[in-house]
N, C-alpha and C positions, 0 to 999 in steps of 0.2 A: 350604643354604639355600632352596630354590627348594619354592614351593609350602610351605611349613612357618610352622607358627604364629608370627607375628611377637616373641610374648612367648616362643618356645621359640626361639630364633633360635640355634645356637652361633656364639659369638664367637668370634674372631681369640688363635691363642696366642699365648703371650711369652720370652722369656727372665730368667731370675734370679738374682741374685748367689749365691753361695757360701754367706754369712751366710745370706739369705732363704731356700736350701733346709736348712740346718743347723736354721731356725726350724720349718719346716713338716715336716718327717722328724728328730724330736729322735733320736738315740741311729746314727744313718747316719754310715762312718765318713767321715770327714774325709780321709783321706789320699788325694792326690792330686785332691781336688775342687776343683773351677772353679768350677763354678755348676751352675746345671740348666733344664730348659723346663716350662711349665705350657703345657696343650691341654684342649679339653673335648670332651668325649662326654655322649653319650646314655646312660643305661643304664632299661630296662625294667624297670615297679616288681611286676609279676606276670607273668610269661610263661605261666603259665597260665590266665590268665582273657584274656591275648590270644589264646590259641590259641582261646579258647571266643569270641571277639568274631570270628576268621573264620567258625567254624562257624554261629554266628547270621548272620551274615551270606550266608551259604551259604542257610541254611534260608531264609530271608525272599524269597529270588530262586527258592526251589522245591523247592530240595535237600531229599531225606531222611535224615536222621541214624538212627543206628543203634547202641546203647550196647550193650555188654558183648557184640559178635557176632564171633565168629572162624571167615576162612576153611578151612575142609579140606580143599578139592579146587577143581578146576577142570572147567567144565563145555564140551565138546568134541567140534566138528563137521569131521573131517576135521583139515585143520591151520589150524582158526579158532576162539577161543577166542570161545565167546556167554554167558560167566557164572561164577559160584561157585556153588560147594555150602557151606554156611555153618552153623553153629550158636549158636541162644542159650547162653550160658554161665550164665546163671541156673538158666534154668527146662531147657536140657538138650535143646530141642526143635531139630529138623533143618530144615532150607528151602533152596530155590535162589534165587538171585537172580541173572534172565537179565539181561546187558547188549548191547549194539551193539559197545562197548570197554570193556576194564577194565582199573585205571589201578593198579599196584602202587603205594602207596605208605607200605609199612611199615616202613619203616626200617632200624633193627638186625633184622628179621625179614624182611629182604629176600629172603635166601637159604633160609629156610625153608620161603617162601612159594611160590617159583621151584622147589624141589625138588619140592613136591606137581605139577609137570607132570608126573614118573613118566618120566624118563629120558632128558627134552626140554630140558631145561636150556639156554636159550640165551645163558646168560655166565658168563665165570669169576666164582665167590664175590666178593663187595664184602668189602673187609677194615673191619674195626672197632678201634678205640684205646678204651682204658677211659680218661675223662675225671673228675675230680674236685673239688669246691672245698670248702674248709671255710669254716664260720662259726662266728666266735672271741667274744670276747670284745672290745669293741672297741677299736683301738690308735690308729687315725686320724682323728678326728671331723668333719674336716671337706674335705679331699682323698681323693682316689683316690692311689697312688703305685704307680709300676712300680718295683724295684728291680731291680737284674741278679743272676741264681743263678748260684748257685758250679759249677756242673755245665757246660762247657761243650758246644755246643746248634750245629747247621747244618744250615741249612735249606735244603736241597736245590734248591727253587726259587724264592730268596730271592737277589735282587740284590746286597743290599750285607751282607759277614758279620761278625756286630755279635759273634759270639764264644762268645755265651750269650744262653738266651732271659729274660724278663722275668717277676716274678710278681708278680701288682697283688695290692695291699690297697686293697678300695676300701670306705669307710663304708657301710652294708646295715644298717634296721629295728633301729638302736642297736647294731650291732654290726659286726664286720668279715668283710667277705664277700672270701678268699685263694683263686685260683688262676692258674692250672691245673695241674693234673697231669694224664699224658698218660702212659701203660702202653701195652705189648701186654695184649692178652686172650685167656682164653677164646673161640674164634668161638662159641660157643652164647649166644645172648644171654640164655637163659633161669637159664643158668649166672653173669651176669651177679653179680656179688657186692662192696662195699669190704671189707677187710678192714682187724683191726686192724693187722698191717704196713706197709699202703698209707696210715693215716692217721697211723703215727709216724712213716714217711721222709717223708711230705709235712711233716710239722714237722718234723723235723730238717732240711730244706733250708730251709725259712723263718727258721730259726733261726740259721742258717747264713747266710743272704745279709741278713737283716737282724736281729741278736742280742737290739735294744734290745726284741723281741719279746718276746721269751722264754716261746713259748710250753710251754704244757705239757698233757698227755690232758686233764685234767679244764676245758681253755679252749674247748675243742669242746663247741658247743651241737649242732650237725647238720650233715649232709656230701651236697650235693648229686651227684650222678655217674648218669655213664649213659653211653652209647656214640657215638662220632663215627665218622663215614667215614675210612680210613685209605688212604694208597698206603704202607706197608708201616715196615718198619725201615732205617735210613740203617748201610749197611754200613760204616761208618769208626765213626762213633761211638753207635751203637748203638739212638739215640734216635726214635722216633716220629715217623713224617712224616704229619703231617692232608694230607687231600685239601683241595684250597684251590678244588675246582671242583664243582658240582651237573653229575649228567648222567643224561640225560635218553635211557632205550636204545627205540629203537620196533626190536621183530624182525621186521620182516615181509624184512627181506635174509636170517635165518635160515628163512624158509620160515612163521613161526608168525603169525597174524592177528589183530587183536583183543586184545591187550597189548601195556603200555607200561607202564614201569618208571621209578619214579623214583629221584632219592638227592640230599638236598640237604644245605648245609651250613653253613648261620648264617641266622637269621631275618632278617638284613638284606637279605638276596637273595629270599627267602620269594615273595613276590607277583609279582615278576619272572620268577622259575622257575614256578610255578606258569600265569602266562600264556603261557608257552612250552608249555607242556602241553595246555594246555587248543587250542592252537593247533596243535600236534601229533594232538591225536586229529582234527577237522575236516581237518587234510593226508590222514590216517589215512584217511580219510572219500571223498576225492577231493574237498571244499570248501573253500571259500576261509575262511580263518579270517576272525571278525567281527570289529571292531576294538575293541580291548578299552578300559574305563574304569577297570579299575582302579587305576591309578596316581590317577586324579584323585576317589576313590570314598570318601567315609570308611567304616570298619567303623561296626557296632553298635556302640553307646555312644560313640562318637570324633564323635560332631557338635558337635563345638568349636572355635570359630574363633578364640577367644582363651582360653587356660587358665588364667591366672591371673585374667582378669576373671573366669570364668563360679567360679570355685572360693569367690570372697572373695562372688558373687552369691548365690550356695546355702548360704554360712557365714551370711550377716546375716540369710535367710530362719530360721534356727533352726527349720530343720521337727519337726513333733514335739517341739519341745524340746528338741532335739542340742545338745550344746558345738561345738566350734570342732572337736576332734582328733576324733571321730567321722567328722560329713561330711566333713573331710579326707579319711579313712581310704577313707571309702563312694566319695568321689570319686575319688581315686587308685586303686580297683581296681574299678568301675563305671561312669568315666565318663559320662558324657550320660544313664544309664539305671538311674543309684542309685536313681531314686524306683521301681522299680518293686521294690527292696529293701524301702524303706520304706512301703509296702500293706500289708504281712505285719506289720508291727510296730505297728499300734492297741491291738493285744487283748494285747502280750508289756506293752507300757508299763507297764498298769493293776494290774502284780501285784508291782510295786514294787523291781522288777530294777535294778539296776544300767543306766545307760544302751550298756557294751559290753556285757554279757548278751544285754540287748534287743534291742538291732543285730545280737544273735549269732546271737539263736534264729530271727529273720527273716531273716538271712544262709542258714541251714539251712533252713527253707521253702524259701524260693528257689530253693536250689540243687536239691529235690526237685523242685515243682512247676512249676520256667523250664526246667531244666536237667539233666535226666535220672538228676542222682543215683539212687544204688541203693545204697551202702553207705558203712558211717559212713567209709570209707577217701578216698571221692570226695570228702566232703564238707572234711575235716580240710587233705587234699593237694592237691584240685584245682577249686573250686569257691570257696574261704573261701582266705585266706594263714594263717590260725589255724596251722596246722605249718610254716610256712616256713621258720622259722629255729630252732625247735628247739619240745621236748615244751610244748605250753601250758599243762600244768598238768590237776590232776584235774576242778577246779572246771568248767574251760571245755569239757573233753571231755564228762565227764559230762552237761552241758549240751544239747551238739552228739546223743548218743546220745538223749537222753532225747526231744528237741525231733524229729531224726529217725524215732523208737522211733513216736512219736507220728503223725507224718503217716504211715509205711508200715505202722502196724497189726504192729508188731515187740511179742512178747511179751517178758520178762525174760529170760528164755534165750536168745529169739533178741539181742538186746542186748550181752552179757555177752561173748558172740561176736565183734561186731564192736569191741568195745572192747581185746579183745585182739590184736585183729588192727592194732590202730594203733599200741599199744603194743610190742607187737612190731618194727613195723615203724619205730619211732624207733630202738629198739636195735640194728635188724639196720641199720640207713644207718647207725650209729658204730661198726659193724664186727665187733657179734658174732654168734654162730652161731647162723645160723634152725635154731628145731626142725623135725624133722622129722612133727610131729603137729600143726602149725602149716599154717596156711591161708592164706598172707599172699598180698593182693596185689602185684604188682609196681608199684611207685610209682616206681622211679627211671629204670625206662623203658618204661611205659605206652602203651600204645595209642593213638592219637590223640583219643579222645573217650568213655576211659574214665570 
């Protein structure tokens, strides 16, 4: 709790009796049950907007951000990388970006990017595992619960052998978020997909571990899928072993100057890893790294000393006549910067729209003008929370498309493919096959600022 908002301090855990355990988790098998333990943790409300806060913080420190840009090759002089060749994916334009050091933070595409060195790939391929969470009808509204899985599991790095992994059922956006399932996967990240088989097998595991859930395929509204660094598959159990630690690769020992690669493992260590990467860059230049201030610097939109007090004060202001629900939602998504969104609201409110749709239109305009949104999928999946728990409905989606079209000068003929792309993306997330004719944005494993 050091340095944390005192209203957000995480309290100590406690043990609970068998009867209280049965009350909190109705339907759990009472055989051999003696009690339980309650502990507290934090939950990221909107991980996409957290990434945007990092990016906007960097921009405030004079970083240049580029959206929908793909690295197609490296610029090299002898054994020194001097930049990259790049392509604008929306216009097709090709150009060069020169740099003293290139830092490869391409996530699941790290192997693909390093392969652009044409035979000079300086390390073994990084392994990845498929990870999925299910968003379902709400099972438990008050507590997140970890239930033992029925399959045996052995973590090769663990000091204590638990015998099975835990499935966590967490309340989330009036639904339940259940996870996580880890399986081996195709090495090409562009071939990543969640299949109907993946979803059904995970549902079977959940129902076996907690029969009271009684989940069916129709209870699943959305699937979060992605790739995580892996250390391989356990020979004894066949279980995927996740990487526990980040990796920073400096290739000078391999005779290659000017290139560093990074593989992270979780949000909670991201800031510290970034600090170490910057320090590595300075050392590669033969310079002493300056003292980092990132551990005591608020992110963009995070300038809030006491969150609950801030939220109550903003609700009381009733900006533009908005009610508590909309102000709360805006503060949770945009933090102290939520007035940035409201400045685009006034014109929409005069059109007799509901608070929800008026604010949504303002969020879309904000996403386009302030956060480089270029496609409808950007707004639905990566700028707002609209698509985070499942299909938002035709009215909301059409409102987004029309508002974005007005901002970017889209014709009706341009709007329809954008709508189709997003609808297909929702279908694809639920295990439907992707049409060969569709050109879907890969939102489950998207680039850092798509």
